[in-house]
C-alpha positions as CSV (number, residue, x, y, z in Angstrom):
1,M,-188.1,-81.0,92.2
2,K,-185.6,-83.9,92.2
3,K,-183.3,-83.7,88.9
4,A,-182.8,-86.9,87.0
5,P,-179.5,-88.7,87.7
6,Q,-176.6,-87.8,85.5
7,D,-175.3,-90.3,83.0
8,E,-172.1,-91.5,84.5
9,I,-170.0,-92.0,81.4
10,F,-170.7,-88.6,80.0
11,K,-170.4,-86.9,83.6
12,L,-166.9,-88.8,83.8
13,K,-166.1,-87.3,80.4
14,G,-166.8,-83.7,81.6
15,E,-164.7,-84.1,84.8
16,F,-161.9,-85.4,82.6
17,E,-162.2,-82.6,80.0
18,Q,-161.9,-80.2,82.8
19,D,-158.7,-81.7,84.4
20,K,-155.7,-79.4,83.9
21,R,-153.3,-82.3,84.5
22,T,-150.5,-83.1,81.7
23,F,-151.0,-86.8,82.5
24,K,-154.6,-87.9,82.4
25,V,-156.4,-90.9,81.1
26,N,-160.1,-91.4,80.1
27,G,-160.6,-95.3,80.6
28,G,-164.2,-94.9,80.8
29,I,-165.8,-93.8,77.6
30,G,-166.3,-96.4,74.8
31,I,-164.3,-94.8,72.0
32,Y,-161.2,-96.4,70.2
33,L,-158.1,-93.8,70.0
34,D,-155.2,-94.3,67.9
35,D,-151.6,-94.9,69.3
36,N,-151.2,-91.0,69.5
37,G,-154.2,-90.4,71.6
38,K,-156.3,-89.1,68.6
39,P,-160.1,-90.2,67.9
40,Y,-159.6,-92.8,65.2
41,V,-161.8,-93.0,62.0
42,H,-161.5,-95.8,59.6
43,P,-159.4,-94.5,56.5
44,V,-162.4,-96.0,54.3
45,I,-164.8,-93.8,56.1
46,K,-162.8,-90.8,55.4
47,K,-162.3,-91.8,51.9
48,L,-166.1,-92.2,51.4
49,I,-167.1,-88.9,53.1
50,K,-165.0,-87.2,50.3
51,K,-166.4,-89.2,47.5
52,L,-170.1,-89.6,48.3
53,R,-172.5,-86.8,47.7
54,F,-174.5,-85.6,50.6
55,D,-176.6,-82.9,49.2
56,N,-180.1,-84.5,49.1
57,F,-181.6,-84.0,52.4
58,N,-184.9,-85.3,51.7
59,Y,-186.7,-88.0,53.9
60,L,-185.6,-91.6,53.9
61,P,-188.4,-94.1,54.2
62,I,-189.6,-94.5,57.7
63,S,-187.9,-98.1,57.9
64,G,-184.6,-96.5,56.5
65,D,-182.3,-96.8,53.5
66,A,-183.4,-100.3,51.9
67,A,-179.7,-101.0,50.8
68,F,-178.6,-100.4,54.4
69,L,-181.0,-102.6,55.7
70,D,-180.4,-105.4,53.1
71,E,-176.6,-105.2,53.1
72,S,-176.7,-105.3,57.1
73,T,-178.8,-108.5,57.2
74,K,-176.5,-109.9,54.6
75,L,-173.6,-109.1,56.9
76,L,-175.3,-110.8,59.9
77,L,-176.5,-114.0,58.3
78,G,-174.0,-114.7,55.5
79,K,-175.3,-115.6,52.1
80,P,-177.0,-119.1,52.6
81,L,-178.8,-118.1,55.5
82,Y,-179.9,-114.6,54.0
83,I,-181.4,-116.5,50.9
84,K,-183.2,-118.8,53.1
85,K,-184.5,-116.2,56.1
86,N,-184.5,-112.6,54.5
87,K,-188.4,-112.5,53.4
88,F,-189.2,-113.6,57.3
89,I,-187.2,-110.4,58.6
90,A,-188.9,-107.1,59.9
91,K,-186.4,-104.5,59.6
92,Q,-186.1,-100.9,60.9
93,G,-183.1,-98.5,60.9
94,V,-182.7,-96.9,64.3
95,I,-180.7,-94.2,65.8
96,G,-177.8,-96.2,67.5
97,G,-178.1,-99.3,69.7
98,T,-179.9,-97.2,72.7
99,N,-182.5,-96.6,70.1
100,G,-182.9,-100.0,68.8
101,I,-183.2,-101.5,72.3
102,Y,-185.8,-98.9,73.3
103,I,-187.7,-99.5,70.0
104,F,-187.6,-103.1,70.6
105,L,-188.8,-103.2,74.2
106,S,-191.5,-100.7,73.5
107,L,-192.8,-103.3,70.7
108,A,-192.3,-106.1,73.5
109,K,-194.7,-104.1,75.7
110,K,-197.3,-103.8,72.9
111,L,-197.0,-107.7,72.1
112,Y,-196.7,-108.9,75.6
113,H,-198.0,-106.3,78.0
114,N,-195.7,-107.2,80.8
115,P,-192.7,-108.8,79.0
116,K,-190.3,-110.7,81.0
117,I,-186.7,-109.9,80.6
118,I,-183.7,-112.1,81.8
119,I,-180.2,-110.4,81.7
120,G,-176.9,-110.8,83.3
121,L,-175.4,-108.1,85.7
122,P,-173.2,-106.2,85.1
123,T,-174.3,-105.0,82.0
124,W,-174.4,-101.8,79.9
125,E,-176.0,-99.2,82.1
126,N,-178.4,-98.1,79.3
127,H,-180.2,-101.5,79.4
128,T,-181.3,-101.2,83.0
129,K,-182.3,-97.4,82.6
130,I,-184.5,-98.3,79.7
131,F,-186.1,-101.1,81.7
132,S,-186.9,-98.7,84.5
133,Y,-188.3,-96.0,82.0
134,L,-190.7,-98.5,80.4
135,N,-191.4,-100.0,83.8
136,I,-190.2,-103.5,82.7
137,K,-188.8,-105.7,85.5
138,A,-185.9,-107.9,84.6
139,K,-184.7,-111.2,86.3
140,T,-181.0,-111.1,86.7
141,Y,-178.1,-113.4,87.2
142,N,-174.3,-112.9,87.9
143,H,-172.9,-112.6,84.5
144,L,-169.4,-113.8,85.9
145,T,-168.4,-116.4,88.2
146,D,-165.7,-115.7,91.2
147,K,-163.0,-117.0,88.8
148,N,-163.9,-114.2,86.1
149,E,-165.6,-116.8,83.7
150,F,-169.0,-116.6,82.2
151,N,-171.6,-117.8,84.7
152,Y,-173.1,-120.5,82.5
153,E,-174.5,-122.5,85.3
154,G,-176.1,-119.4,86.8
155,L,-178.0,-118.6,83.6
156,V,-179.0,-122.1,83.0
157,K,-180.7,-122.3,86.6
158,L,-182.7,-119.2,85.7
159,L,-183.6,-120.3,82.2
160,R,-185.2,-123.6,83.7
161,K,-187.0,-121.7,86.6
162,E,-188.7,-119.0,84.6
163,S,-191.6,-119.1,82.3
164,K,-191.3,-117.7,78.6
165,S,-188.9,-114.7,78.7
166,I,-186.8,-112.5,76.6
167,I,-183.3,-113.2,77.2
168,I,-180.8,-110.0,76.4
169,F,-177.4,-111.2,75.1
170,H,-174.4,-109.1,74.2
171,G,-173.5,-110.3,70.4
172,G,-170.7,-112.6,69.6
173,P,-167.8,-113.0,72.3
174,T,-167.8,-109.5,73.4
175,H,-169.6,-108.1,76.4
176,N,-170.0,-104.5,77.9
177,P,-168.3,-104.2,80.6
178,T,-166.8,-107.6,81.2
179,G,-165.2,-108.5,77.9
180,I,-166.6,-112.2,78.6
181,N,-169.4,-114.0,76.8
182,P,-170.3,-117.6,76.5
183,N,-167.8,-119.6,74.4
184,N,-169.1,-121.6,71.4
185,K,-169.9,-124.8,73.3
186,E,-171.8,-122.9,75.6
187,W,-173.8,-121.1,73.0
188,A,-174.6,-124.4,71.6
189,K,-176.1,-125.8,74.8
190,L,-177.9,-122.4,75.6
191,C,-179.5,-122.7,72.3
192,K,-181.1,-126.1,73.2
193,I,-182.2,-125.0,76.7
194,I,-183.7,-121.9,75.3
195,K,-185.5,-123.7,72.5
196,F,-186.9,-126.4,74.9
197,N,-188.1,-123.9,77.5
198,G,-189.7,-121.7,74.8
199,H,-187.9,-118.5,75.5
200,E,-187.0,-115.6,72.9
201,V,-183.7,-113.8,72.4
202,L,-182.6,-110.3,71.7
203,F,-178.9,-109.7,70.8
204,D,-177.5,-106.2,71.5
205,F,-174.8,-106.5,68.9
206,A,-172.6,-103.5,69.2
207,Y,-169.1,-104.9,68.5
208,M,-169.4,-107.0,65.6
209,G,-165.9,-107.9,64.1
210,L,-164.2,-106.8,67.3
211,G,-164.2,-110.1,69.0
212,E,-162.6,-112.4,66.5
213,N,-164.1,-111.6,63.1
214,I,-167.3,-111.1,61.4
215,E,-168.0,-114.7,60.8
216,K,-166.8,-116.2,64.2
217,D,-168.7,-112.9,66.0
218,C,-172.0,-113.8,64.3
219,Y,-171.8,-117.7,65.1
220,P,-174.5,-117.5,68.1
221,V,-177.1,-115.3,66.2
222,R,-176.8,-117.7,63.2
223,L,-177.0,-120.8,65.5
224,F,-180.1,-119.5,67.1
225,I,-181.7,-118.8,63.8
226,E,-180.8,-122.0,62.3
227,N,-182.7,-123.6,65.3
228,N,-185.8,-121.5,64.7
229,I,-185.4,-119.7,68.2
230,P,-187.5,-116.4,68.0
231,I,-184.6,-113.8,68.1
232,S,-184.2,-110.1,67.3
233,V,-180.9,-108.3,66.7
234,V,-179.8,-104.8,67.1
235,I,-176.7,-104.2,65.2
236,S,-174.8,-100.9,65.9
237,Y,-172.1,-99.6,63.7
238,S,-170.8,-96.8,66.3
239,K,-167.8,-98.8,67.3
240,N,-166.8,-101.1,64.2
241,M,-167.5,-98.3,61.6
242,T,-166.2,-95.6,64.1
243,L,-169.6,-93.6,63.3
244,Y,-170.1,-92.9,67.2
245,Q,-171.8,-89.5,66.6
246,H,-173.7,-90.5,63.6
247,R,-175.9,-93.2,65.5
248,T,-176.3,-95.7,62.8
249,A,-177.9,-99.1,63.8
250,T,-180.4,-101.3,62.7
251,L,-183.1,-103.6,64.4
252,L,-183.9,-107.0,62.7
253,I,-186.8,-109.0,64.0
254,F,-186.9,-112.8,62.8
255,K,-190.4,-114.4,62.2
256,T,-191.4,-117.8,60.7
257,K,-194.4,-116.6,58.9
258,L,-194.8,-113.6,56.4
259,S,-198.1,-112.5,58.2
260,E,-196.2,-112.3,61.5
261,K,-193.3,-110.3,59.7
262,E,-195.9,-107.9,58.0
263,Y,-197.5,-107.3,61.4
264,I,-194.2,-106.6,63.2
265,D,-192.9,-104.5,60.3
266,S,-196.2,-102.2,60.7
267,Y,-195.7,-101.6,64.3
268,L,-191.9,-101.0,64.0
269,K,-192.7,-98.2,61.5
270,Y,-195.5,-96.7,63.9
271,N,-193.3,-96.9,67.0
272,F,-190.4,-95.1,65.1
273,R,-192.5,-92.7,63.5
274,L,-193.9,-91.6,67.1
275,V,-190.3,-91.4,68.8
276,N,-188.0,-90.5,66.0
277,S,-190.0,-89.7,62.8
278,N,-187.1,-90.8,60.4
279,P,-183.8,-92.3,60.4
280,A,-180.6,-90.5,60.0
281,A,-179.5,-91.0,56.5
282,F,-175.6,-90.0,56.6
283,G,-174.3,-93.1,58.5
284,E,-176.8,-95.4,56.7
285,L,-175.6,-94.3,53.2
286,L,-171.9,-94.7,54.4
287,V,-172.3,-98.1,55.6
288,S,-174.5,-99.4,52.6
289,E,-171.9,-98.1,50.3
290,I,-169.2,-99.9,52.1
291,L,-171.0,-103.2,52.4
292,K,-172.4,-103.2,48.7
293,S,-168.6,-102.8,47.3
294,K,-166.3,-105.8,47.5
295,K,-163.4,-103.2,47.3
296,Y,-164.8,-100.8,50.2
297,K,-165.8,-103.9,52.4
298,K,-162.4,-105.5,51.9
299,E,-160.7,-102.0,53.2
300,W,-163.2,-101.9,56.3
301,L,-162.6,-105.4,57.3
302,E,-158.7,-104.8,57.2
303,N,-159.2,-101.6,59.0
304,L,-161.4,-103.3,61.6
305,D,-158.8,-106.2,62.1
306,Y,-156.0,-103.5,62.6
307,M,-158.2,-101.9,65.3
308,K,-158.8,-105.3,67.0
309,K,-155.4,-106.5,67.2
310,N,-154.1,-103.3,68.4
311,I,-156.8,-103.3,71.2
312,N,-155.6,-106.8,72.1
313,K,-151.8,-105.7,72.2
314,R,-152.8,-103.0,74.6
315,R,-154.6,-105.6,76.9
316,E,-151.6,-107.9,76.9
317,S,-149.3,-104.9,77.6
318,F,-151.4,-104.0,80.4
319,I,-151.4,-107.4,81.8
320,K,-147.7,-107.8,81.5
321,E,-147.1,-104.3,83.0
322,T,-149.1,-105.4,86.1
323,N,-147.2,-108.4,86.7
324,N,-150.0,-110.9,85.5
325,K,-152.1,-109.5,88.4
326,F,-154.9,-109.2,85.9
327,K,-154.1,-112.4,83.9
328,Y,-157.9,-113.2,83.5
329,L,-158.2,-110.1,81.1
330,S,-156.3,-112.2,78.5
331,K,-159.8,-114.2,77.9
332,C,-161.7,-110.8,77.4
333,K,-162.8,-109.7,73.7
334,G,-163.5,-106.4,72.3
335,F,-162.9,-103.1,74.2
336,Y,-163.6,-103.7,77.9
337,G,-162.5,-105.7,80.9
338,L,-163.2,-105.3,84.6
339,L,-160.5,-104.6,87.1
340,N,-162.4,-105.5,90.2
341,L,-161.3,-102.6,92.1
342,N,-163.6,-101.0,94.7
343,K,-165.0,-97.3,94.6
344,K,-162.4,-95.9,97.0
345,Q,-159.7,-97.2,94.8
346,I,-161.3,-95.8,91.7
347,E,-161.6,-92.5,93.3
348,L,-158.0,-92.6,94.4
349,L,-157.0,-93.1,90.9
350,K,-158.7,-90.2,89.7
351,K,-157.9,-87.8,92.1
352,K,-154.2,-88.7,92.7
353,Y,-153.2,-90.1,89.3
354,G,-155.7,-88.5,86.7
355,I,-156.9,-92.0,85.6
356,Y,-160.6,-92.0,85.1
357,L,-162.6,-95.3,85.3
358,L,-166.3,-96.0,85.7
359,T,-167.5,-97.0,89.4
360,N,-167.9,-100.7,88.2
361,S,-164.1,-100.5,87.4
362,R,-164.5,-100.9,83.5
363,I,-161.5,-100.1,81.5
364,N,-161.6,-99.4,77.9
365,F,-158.4,-100.9,76.2
366,G,-159.5,-99.0,72.9
367,G,-159.1,-95.7,74.7
368,V,-155.8,-96.5,76.5
369,V,-153.0,-95.1,74.4
370,P,-149.8,-97.8,74.5
371,K,-147.5,-95.1,75.9
372,E,-149.8,-94.4,78.9
373,I,-150.1,-98.2,80.0
374,H,-146.8,-98.3,82.1
375,N,-148.1,-95.2,84.1
376,I,-151.7,-96.5,84.3
377,A,-150.3,-100.1,85.4
378,G,-148.0,-98.4,88.0
379,A,-150.6,-96.5,89.7
380,I,-153.1,-99.6,90.0
381,L,-150.1,-101.6,91.6
382,K,-149.7,-98.9,94.3
383,L,-153.5,-99.3,95.3
384,K,-154.3,-100.9,98.6
């Protein structure tokens, strides 16, 4: 029997951990390290873990902690839009972004039988794996142009050609793996085209606050909601709350009628109960505690801003150290960017220099320590 394929990111992680060399860098896995190369956890998270009591291990409601769901919605929408739209939103606490996408697409199969998906490539590898597992076929376009810019024209051409589809976007200005997404003018134009052609949208929002800030990052989501485009959003707190292993996320589905919202809510509970039974409380309670408190929320936003600025400094340092060969990376937001290296070059970086990258040449500037950048840049410049 043929085994299932290994996950590339965790396969690379295993190889990296077995590497005995003194200098080695894992630029592949999506985690943020501090300037000393240690896993970073927000100070406010550390504080609350010590303060909160986690001695009640009873079940949460199937949908998740009510305060967590409500505060997540407020964070995404802002107060005015929350007041206007909250009663029409079906909500489900999920086990990280992966689980949220899976639950959403399982529901889409229930509603549409053969849902049509549109997504840009390259994308996060779990997207295409979930499509394959659920036997969902996706129409694709090149996410970037040859100039390493968002391929607006390529997407528009596909939107006008295809009948009603679900378009999957990465939330805000961040994108995995390219670091490039539509700008605000392009979002506004896409909004009109999507509405005119009757499409729906799913935002996979894994890096809220790590692009510009919460308000600016949420612009496209709020824009689409204000224009009454049917949308759904998966908000993951793995990166922005540094809760990687605690798999904390929520799935929000926006409807225009209470009857529709109640119908969707019932199937979210039903699907989640079948697959996961109950959400994980630890992360949900931490997130809700932070978002409910002005003091803790302020601390978190300051921690998040520090993290974002530090990633940007590392990216700019890399651009400088590589003599502006990768100047286009300055337009990237969030953790990632693509180096446009071939597989032979990526393998050479690993074997000769101890620099581990994914085969699509994604580099995570959150995981690259400042003191390593000079050596990484030097090795890349030696490639032919």
